[in-house]
C-alpha positions in Angstrom: -8.1 -6.4 -132.0 -7.0 -8.3 -128.8 -4.4 -6.7 -126.5 -4.0 -9.2 -123.6 -5.7 -11.8 -121.4 -7.9 -10.3 -118.7 -8.8 -13.6 -116.9 -9.2 -17.3 -117.4 -11.5 -19.7 -115.6 -10.5 -23.0 -114.0 -13.0 -25.6 -112.9 -12.1 -27.1 -109.6 -13.6 -29.6 -107.1 -13.2 -27.4 -104.1 -12.8 -23.6 -104.5 -11.3 -22.8 -101.1 -8.8 -25.6 -101.4 -7.7 -24.1 -104.8 -7.6 -20.6 -103.3 -5.3 -21.8 -100.5 -3.0 -23.6 -103.0 -2.5 -20.7 -105.3 -2.1 -18.2 -102.5 0.4 -20.5 -100.6 2.4 -21.9 -103.5 2.3 -19.1 -106.1 1.7 -16.0 -103.9 -1.5 -14.9 -105.6 -4.1 -12.8 -103.9 -7.5 -14.2 -103.1 -10.4 -12.0 -104.1 -14.2 -12.2 -104.2 -16.4 -10.7 -106.9 -20.0 -10.9 -108.2 -22.3 -13.0 -106.1 -19.6 -14.5 -103.8 -17.4 -15.9 -106.7 -13.7 -16.4 -105.9 -10.7 -15.6 -107.9 -6.9 -15.3 -107.7 -5.4 -11.9 -108.6 -1.8 -11.5 -109.9 -0.5 -8.4 -111.7 -3.3 -7.2 -114.0 -4.8 -10.6 -114.5 -6.9 -13.1 -112.6 -7.9 -16.7 -112.5 -11.6 -17.1 -111.8 -12.6 -20.4 -110.1 -15.8 -22.3 -110.6 -17.1 -25.8 -109.7 -18.7 -28.1 -112.2 -22.0 -26.8 -113.3 -21.6 -23.2 -112.2 -21.3 -22.1 -115.8 -23.7 -23.9 -118.1 -22.4 -22.2 -121.3 -19.0 -24.0 -121.3 -17.9 -27.7 -121.4 -15.9 -27.6 -118.3 -14.2 -30.5 -116.6 -12.3 -30.5 -113.3 -8.6 -30.6 -113.9 -8.7 -29.9 -117.7 -6.9 -26.6 -117.5 -3.4 -25.9 -118.8 -2.0 -22.5 -117.8 1.4 -20.8 -118.4 2.3 -18.2 -115.8 5.3 -15.9 -116.2 7.6 -15.2 -113.2 10.4 -12.8 -112.6 12.0 -15.2 -110.1 15.0 -17.2 -111.2 14.0 -20.8 -112.0 16.1 -22.2 -109.1 14.0 -20.1 -106.7 10.7 -21.4 -108.3 12.0 -25.0 -107.9 12.9 -24.3 -104.2 9.5 -22.9 -103.5 7.7 -25.9 -105.1 10.0 -28.3 -103.1 9.3 -26.3 -99.8 5.6 -26.6 -100.4 5.8 -30.3 -101.3 4.6 -29.8 -104.9 6.2 -32.4 -107.2 7.7 -31.1 -110.5 6.5 -33.0 -113.5 9.0 -31.6 -115.9 11.7 -28.9 -116.0 13.4 -26.8 -116.2 13.0 -27.1 -120.0 13.2 -24.5 -122.8 9.8 -23.9 -124.5 8.3 -21.3 -126.8 6.3 -18.6 -125.2 4.2 -15.8 -126.7 7.3 -13.5 -126.9 10.0 -16.1 -127.6 11.9 -18.8 -125.7 11.1 -19.4 -122.1 12.4 -21.6 -119.4 9.5 -23.6 -117.9 8.7 -25.8 -114.9 5.6 -27.9 -114.9 3.5 -29.2 -112.0 -0.2 -30.0 -111.2 -2.5 -28.1 -108.9 -4.7 -30.0 -106.5 -7.3 -30.8 -109.2 -4.7 -31.9 -111.8 -4.6 -28.7 -113.9 -1.2 -28.5 -115.6 0.5 -25.4 -114.4 3.6 -24.1 -116.2 5.7 -21.4 -114.5 8.1 -19.8 -117.0 10.7 -17.1 -117.2 11.9 -15.2 -120.2 15.7 -14.7 -120.3 17.0 -11.4 -119.1 
């Protein structure tokens, strides 16, 4: 019935600050859609951004997200990028279980405190 994730939504305090972080640190592309909404495009997926109260149907909280992103970069390169951007690593590299098997993961927080996991499947 379900084939893949199209998008997720993160609730943030400042949309443009979040756009700048994800573009600068993770190389995502900033896009606009709908009535001026903002999102971050990567591959065939995107992260839509909202501020508290924009979507009354959910129980959003700033910084409550936990997202795992897959990279084709070696983990050492990911760590070097985070260090160069001044992003503290919370944990990793560590071996975790991904949707398709074992992954090597690095964890850090975005500016709002969302837990971001960047992971790589072994070659």
